[in-house]
C-alpha positions in Angstrom: 28.4 -16.3 -7.6 25.2 -18.4 -6.8 24.8 -20.5 -3.4 24.7 -24.3 -3.7 21.1 -26.0 -2.7 19.3 -23.0 -2.9 15.5 -24.7 -3.4 14.0 -25.0 -6.6 11.0 -25.6 -8.6 9.2 -22.8 -7.5 5.3 -22.6 -7.6 5.3 -19.7 -10.2 8.2 -20.0 -12.8 10.8 -17.4 -14.6 9.0 -17.9 -18.0 5.7 -17.0 -16.5 6.8 -14.1 -15.2 8.8 -12.6 -18.5 5.5 -13.5 -20.2 3.8 -11.2 -17.5 6.0 -8.3 -18.3 6.0 -9.0 -22.3 2.3 -8.6 -22.0 2.4 -5.2 -20.2 5.0 -4.0 -22.5 2.4 -4.4 -25.5 0.3 -1.7 -23.8 3.1 0.8 -24.7 4.1 4.0 -22.4 2.1 3.5 -19.1 2.7 7.4 -18.1 -0.2 8.1 -15.4 -3.3 8.1 -17.2 -2.0 6.9 -20.7 -3.7 4.5 -22.7 -1.6 2.0 -21.9 -1.6 2.4 -18.3 -5.0 2.1 -17.9 -4.9 -1.0 -20.4 -2.2 -2.4 -17.6 -4.9 -1.7 -14.8 -7.6 -3.7 -16.7 -4.9 -6.7 -17.1 -3.8 -6.4 -13.4 -7.9 -6.7 -12.0 -8.2 -9.7 -14.4 -5.0 -11.8 -12.9 -6.2 -10.9 -9.7 -9.4 -12.5 -10.2 -8.2 -15.4 -12.4 -6.0 -16.1 -9.4 -8.0 -16.2 -6.5 -8.0 -12.9 -4.7 -11.3 -11.6 -3.2 -12.7 -8.0 -3.2 -10.4 -6.9 -6.1 -10.8 -3.3 -6.7 -9.8 -0.5 -8.4 -9.7 2.3 -6.3 -9.7 6.0 -8.0 -6.4 8.0 -7.8 -7.0 11.3 -9.4 -3.6 12.4 -11.5 -2.5 14.9 -13.8 -2.2 13.3 -17.3 0.8 15.3 -19.3 0.4 14.3 -22.5 3.0 16.3 -25.1 2.0 16.6 -29.0 4.3 18.6 -30.6 8.0 19.1 -29.1 10.7 20.9 -30.9 13.8 23.4 -30.5 14.8 25.0 -33.7 18.0 27.8 -34.0 16.7 30.8 -35.6 19.7 31.9 -37.5 20.2 28.1 -39.0 16.9 26.5 -38.9 18.5 23.4 -37.3 16.1 21.3 -35.5 17.9 19.9 -32.6 16.3 16.4 -31.0 14.5 17.7 -27.6 12.1 16.0 -25.1 9.4 17.9 -23.4 10.2 18.3 -19.5 7.5 16.2 -17.3 4.8 18.6 -16.0 6.1 21.9 -17.2 3.7 23.9 -19.5 2.7 24.6 -22.9 3.3 27.1 -25.5 0.8 27.7 -28.0 0.9 25.8 -31.3 3.3 28.2 -32.8 6.1 28.0 -29.7 8.2 30.7 -28.5 10.4 32.5 -30.5 12.7 34.4 -28.2 16.6 35.0 -27.7 18.7 32.6 -25.8 20.7 33.2 -22.9 23.4 30.5 -21.6 23.5 30.8 -17.5 25.8 28.0 -16.8 24.5 25.8 -13.9 22.0 28.3 -13.3 23.1 29.3 -9.9 22.8 32.4 -8.6 25.9 33.5 -9.1 25.7 32.3 -12.9 22.6 35.1 -13.4 24.5 38.2 -12.4 24.3 40.7 -14.9 22.0 38.6 -17.1 18.7 39.9 -17.9 16.3 36.9 -18.7 13.0 38.5 -19.3 11.4 37.1 -21.8 14.8 34.9 -22.9 14.8 31.2 -23.5 17.1 30.2 -20.9 20.1 27.3 -21.5 21.6 25.7 -18.4 23.6 22.3 -18.0 21.9 19.8 -15.9 23.4 18.2 -13.4 23.0 14.6 -12.0 23.7 13.6 -8.9 26.3 10.6 -7.6 24.6 7.5 -6.7 27.4 6.3 -3.6 28.1 2.8 -3.3 30.4 4.2 -0.1 27.7 5.7 1.7 25.3 2.5 1.4 27.8 0.2 2.6 28.8 2.8 5.6 25.2 2.7 6.6 24.4 -0.8 5.7 22.3 -2.9 8.4 23.6 -6.1 6.0 25.7 -6.4 2.7 25.6 -9.4 0.9 28.3 -9.4 -1.8 29.5 -13.1 -2.5 31.9 -11.6 -5.2 32.9 -8.3 -3.4 32.3 -6.2 -6.9 30.4 -3.4 -5.0 32.4 -0.4 -5.0 33.6 1.5 -2.2 33.3 4.9 -4.1 30.8 6.4 -6.5 28.4 3.5 -8.2 27.0 6.1 -11.0 25.6 8.9 -11.4 22.3 9.0 -10.1 20.0 10.5 -12.8 16.7 10.4 -11.3 18.2 13.3 -8.8 19.0 16.8 -10.8 20.9 18.9 -8.2 20.7 22.2 -10.1 16.6 21.8 -11.2 15.0 24.2 -9.0 17.1 26.5 -10.8 13.8 26.6 -13.2 12.0 28.3 -10.5 14.8 30.7 -10.3 14.5 31.3 -13.9 10.5 31.5 -13.4 10.8 34.4 -10.9 13.5 36.2 -13.2 11.3 36.7 -16.1 12.1 33.8 -18.6 9.6 32.7 -21.2 10.8 29.0 -21.6 14.1 27.0 -20.4 16.1 24.3 -22.1 17.9 21.7 -20.3 21.3 19.9 -21.7 21.8 16.7 -20.4 25.7 17.1 -19.7 25.8 14.0 -17.1 23.7 11.5 -19.2 25.3 8.3 -19.5 24.3 7.7 -23.3 23.5 10.7 -26.2 19.8 11.5 -27.0 17.1 13.3 -25.0 15.4 10.2 -24.2 14.5 11.3 -20.4 11.3 11.4 -17.9 12.7 13.4 -15.0 11.4 15.4 -12.9 8.3 13.2 -12.1 6.5 15.2 -9.2 3.5 15.6 -11.0 3.3 19.3 -10.0 2.1 21.4 -12.8 5.1 24.0 -13.7 4.4 27.6 -15.1 7.6 27.8 -18.0 7.6 25.5 -21.1 10.5 23.4 -20.9 12.7 21.1 -23.0 15.7 18.3 -22.4 18.5 18.2 -25.0 20.8 15.2 -24.9 24.6 15.7 -24.4 25.3 15.2 -28.3 23.5 18.0 -29.1 24.5 20.4 -26.0 27.6 22.0 -27.4 25.4 23.3 -30.2 23.0 24.7 -28.3 25.2 25.9 -26.0 27.3 28.0 -28.4 24.1 29.4 -30.1 23.0 30.6 -26.8 26.6 31.8 -25.7 26.2 33.9 -28.9 22.6 35.3 -28.4 21.2 33.3 -31.0 17.4 33.3 -31.4 15.0 29.8 -31.3 11.4 28.4 -31.5 10.9 26.2 -28.6 7.6 24.2 -29.0 5.9 21.9 -26.4 2.4 21.8 -27.1 -0.1 19.4 -25.6 -2.8 18.8 -23.1 -3.0 18.2 -19.1 -6.4 16.6 -18.1 -6.9 15.4 -14.8 -7.6 11.5 -15.1 -8.6 8.7 -12.6 -5.8 6.3 -12.7 -6.5 3.6 -10.2 -4.7 1.3 -7.1 -5.5 -2.2 -8.4 -6.2 -3.6 -5.0 -7.1 -7.6 -3.9 -7.0 -9.6 -0.7 -6.2 -12.8 0.2 -8.1 -13.6 3.9 -6.2 -14.5 6.5 -7.9 -16.2 9.3 -7.0 -13.3 11.7 -7.4 -9.9 11.9 -4.2 -8.5 11.3 -2.6 -8.0 7.4 0.9 -7.8 5.4 0.5 -5.4 2.6 2.2 -6.2 -0.7 3.1 -3.3 -3.2 4.7 -2.3 -6.6 3.8 0.4 -8.9 2.1 -0.7 -12.4 2.8 2.9 -14.2 6.6 3.6 -15.8 7.8 6.2 -17.9 8.0 4.7 -21.4 7.1 1.1 -22.1 9.1 0.2 -19.2 10.6 -3.5 -18.5 12.0 -3.0 -15.8 10.6 0.2 -14.3 8.4 -1.6 -13.0 6.9 -4.7 -15.3 9.3 -6.2 -13.2 8.2 -5.9 -9.8 4.7 -6.3 -10.9 5.6 -9.8 -12.1 6.9 -10.7 -8.6 3.5 -9.2 -7.3 1.6 -10.9 -9.4 3.8 -14.4 -8.8 2.9 -14.2 -5.1 -0.8 -13.1 -6.2 -1.0 -16.9 -8.1 0.9 -18.2 -5.4 -1.3 -17.2 -2.5 -4.6 -16.5 -4.1 -4.9 -20.2 -4.5 -4.4 -21.0 -0.7 -6.8 -18.7 1.1 -7.0 -18.9 5.0 -3.5 -20.9 5.3 -2.0 -17.6 6.8 -3.1 -15.7 9.7 -2.3 -12.8 8.5 -4.5 -11.6 5.3 -2.4 -10.4 2.3 -3.5 -7.1 1.0 -2.2 -6.6 -2.9 -1.6 -3.1 -4.1 -0.7 -2.7 -7.6 -0.3 1.2 -7.3 -0.9 4.0 -9.4 0.7 7.1 -9.9 4.5 6.3 -8.7 5.6 9.1 -11.5 3.3 11.4 -10.2 4.9 11.9 -7.1 4.5 8.1 -5.7 0.5 9.5 -5.2 -1.0 6.0 -5.3 0.4 4.2 -1.9 -0.1 7.9 -0.5 -3.4 7.6 -1.4 -4.3 4.0 -0.3 -3.1 4.7 3.3 -4.9 7.9 3.4 -8.2 6.2 2.1 -7.6 3.1 4.5 -6.6 5.1 7.4 -9.7 3.9 9.6 -10.2 0.1 8.3 -6.8 -1.8 7.1 -4.0 0.9 7.9 -3.9 0.3 11.8 -4.3 -3.6 11.0 -1.2 -4.0 8.5 1.4 -5.6 10.5 4.0 -5.1 7.7 4.2 -3.9 4.1 6.6 -5.0 1.6 7.2 -3.2 -1.5 9.4 -4.6 -4.6 11.0 -2.7 -7.5 13.2 -3.2 -10.6 14.9 -6.7 -10.7 17.6 -5.1 -12.9 20.7 -5.8 -15.0 23.2 -3.4 -14.6 24.8 -1.6 -17.4 27.5 0.9 -18.3 27.9 3.3 -21.2 29.3 1.3 -24.6 31.8 4.2 -25.6 29.1 4.8 -28.5 26.4 6.5 -26.8 24.7 4.1 -25.7 24.1 1.1 -23.4 25.9 -2.7 -22.4 25.0 -5.0 -20.0 27.9 -6.0 -17.4 26.9 -9.4 -16.6 25.9 -8.3 -13.0 22.7 -7.7 -11.0 22.2 -3.8 -10.5 23.2 -3.2 -6.9 20.0 -3.1 -4.9 19.0 -1.5 -1.3 16.2 -3.2 0.8 15.1 -0.3 2.9 14.3 -1.4 6.3 14.7 -0.5 9.8 17.1 -2.6 12.1 15.0 -5.0 14.2 13.1 -8.5 14.0 12.2 -7.4 10.0 15.9 -6.8 9.1 17.0 -10.1 10.6 15.0 -11.9 8.1 15.3 -9.9 5.3 19.2 -10.5 5.6 18.6 -14.4 6.8 16.6 -14.5 2.9 18.8 -12.7 0.9 22.0 -14.9 1.6 19.7 -18.1 1.7 18.2 -16.9 -1.9 21.8 -15.5 -3.3 20.2 -11.8 -4.0 23.8 -10.8 -4.6 24.8 -7.3 -4.6 22.4 -6.3 -2.2 22.6 -4.0 0.9 19.9 -3.7 3.8 19.8 0.2 4.8 18.0 2.4 6.7 15.4 4.0 5.3 15.7 7.8 6.0 19.3 7.9 5.0 18.0 10.0 2.0 15.4 12.5 3.4 12.3 12.0 5.4 11.0 9.2 3.6 12.8 6.7 1.7 13.2 6.9 -2.4 10.8 4.6 -3.0 7.1 4.1 -4.0 6.2 2.3 -0.6 7.4 4.8 0.8 3.9 6.3 2.8 3.7 2.9 4.8 7.2 3.7 6.2 6.1 7.2 7.3 2.7 5.9 8.5 4.6 3.9 11.3 4.1 0.6 9.6 7.3 -1.8 10.0 8.3 -1.8 6.1 10.5 -2.9 3.7 11.1 -2.3 -0.1 13.6 -4.1 -2.6 14.6 -1.5 -5.1 17.8 -0.7 -7.8 18.5 2.3 -9.6 20.1 1.2 -12.8 21.0 4.0 -15.3 18.2 3.5 -17.8 15.0 3.5 -15.8 13.9 6.9 -16.9 14.5 6.4 -20.6 13.2 4.2 -23.7 15.7 1.7 -23.5 14.6 0.1 -20.4 13.4 -2.8 -22.5 12.8 -7.1 -21.8 16.8 -7.3 -21.9 17.7 -5.0 -18.8 15.2 -7.2 -16.7 17.5 -10.0 -14.5 15.2 -12.8 -15.4 17.7 -15.3 -13.8 16.8 -13.7 -10.2 13.3 -13.6 -10.7 12.3 -17.0 -9.1 14.7 -16.3 -6.1 13.3 -12.9 -5.6 9.9 -14.4 -5.5 10.9 -17.4 -3.4 12.5 -14.6 -1.1 9.0 -12.6 -0.6 7.3 -16.0 -0.1 9.3 -17.6 2.5 9.7 -13.7 4.2 6.1 -13.7 4.4 5.5 -17.0 5.9 8.1 -16.4 8.7 6.6 -13.3 9.4 3.6 -15.0 10.8 5.6 -15.7 13.9 6.6 -12.4 14.6 4.2 -10.3 16.7 3.2 -6.7 15.7 4.5 -4.7 18.5 7.7 -7.1 18.1 8.0 -5.3 14.6 7.0 -1.7 15.8 9.8 -2.0 18.5 12.3 0.8 17.9 10.5 2.3 14.8 11.8 6.1 14.1 8.2 6.7 13.2 5.0 5.8 15.5 1.1 5.1 13.7 0.1 8.3 15.4 2.8 10.5 14.9 2.0 13.9 12.6 2.4 13.5 8.9 6.2 13.5 7.5 7.7 16.5 5.9 7.4 15.4 2.2 11.2 14.5 0.3 13.1 17.3 -1.6 12.4 15.5 -4.6 8.8 15.9 -4.5 8.2 19.5 -3.1 5.9 21.5 -4.8 6.6 24.6 -6.7 5.4 26.8 -4.5 7.7 25.8 -1.4 10.8 27.2 -4.0 8.7 30.3 -5.4 8.3 31.1 -2.2 11.8 30.9 -0.9 12.9 32.6 -3.9 10.6 35.5 -3.0 11.7 35.8 0.2 15.1 35.9 -0.5 14.5 38.7 -3.0 12.4 40.7 -0.8 
């Protein structure tokens, strides 16, 4: 339910923001280093300059550009071709593929491998998704705005960005497997369109995902010890992508940083065309008003979210001696999203509700202003939650600012379609765009009156703390391989 008497007539309209998203979609797949992502960078440079931002720059971010050319899985005895997609950042086969016997290992736990010889074989396992617990978010929340009381008390849906047993991939490698097939048994839809994991680390075994609709066929063939040909052929050049950066000068020495990432797994509308649309709206609004705020606004359209969130890590490192000490607050924005559910026919349907959103921030003056704004601008189904609820950094692209000891907040949601090709323009919660934009405009203005020392009060991490540990979803292969080798010695 929308609150009444919310101010209207924002300086940037929903139509303008949707037009920007539509334009970004025309560039195609935006994986780091792909032509579509590089074209998006050029578009952002053009828009930042058009809207009056100063010192606009494309700051290099080196990434492994994982480009598949041929992907296939063919069952040897029948010649049946199984629809599949390459698992990101895994190794390539030759252009002839790998012909080998398959072996099914359940979920790939150590107990599942007892008595099984994986040497030279194509290992087939059931990939399991974690649960996205609304109950955990509600229990930890600093503030909840749920006017229609429809945030559930239990599981919201599967957290398909977290594969609970993907580390089994490294166990298969240590035990001599030649390739891996992951069955997407917990997928909310049919098909194999899926771009996870996106840690950016190059891996040593070729691997593919197979959709839930083909899982039984592949599993039964593997249980019977049938052979298959697995083909993943492509290239992985290192490519410089870029953080697109621009400034709206203030009258003082401090700054507020605003960020969203420009890359995505497909021609993705919500991930994160929607976040970029808010960033562009803020650039247009404030770019025409230089020197009206005390704090300079730093705009960072970051690169490499789908490369372990590398873009903002690079920004923090490159600017640790100039801008980073002056940033009074960092504000991230990701995924202005419609909620979906399974349609019972192998696809999605819209529920008519916004996807449940979290705003990660620590309790203090910033969280107070956020709660006030969420209620005023009717950002329903929003929970303000502590940033370290899931690990040593929050699960958002702006995490490096939190761990650098900067007072930070990031609005994000996790709908089911973020990592597949069905993240299309109809999934953007267009009716929320103007209010999210207005929420950020007002928050930026209100932060003007809060001293940096007050914003920093009580933060978990300080500006001079040693680097934070990486989260479990971005740990390098060497970590898992070392653990396995130590365990077997």
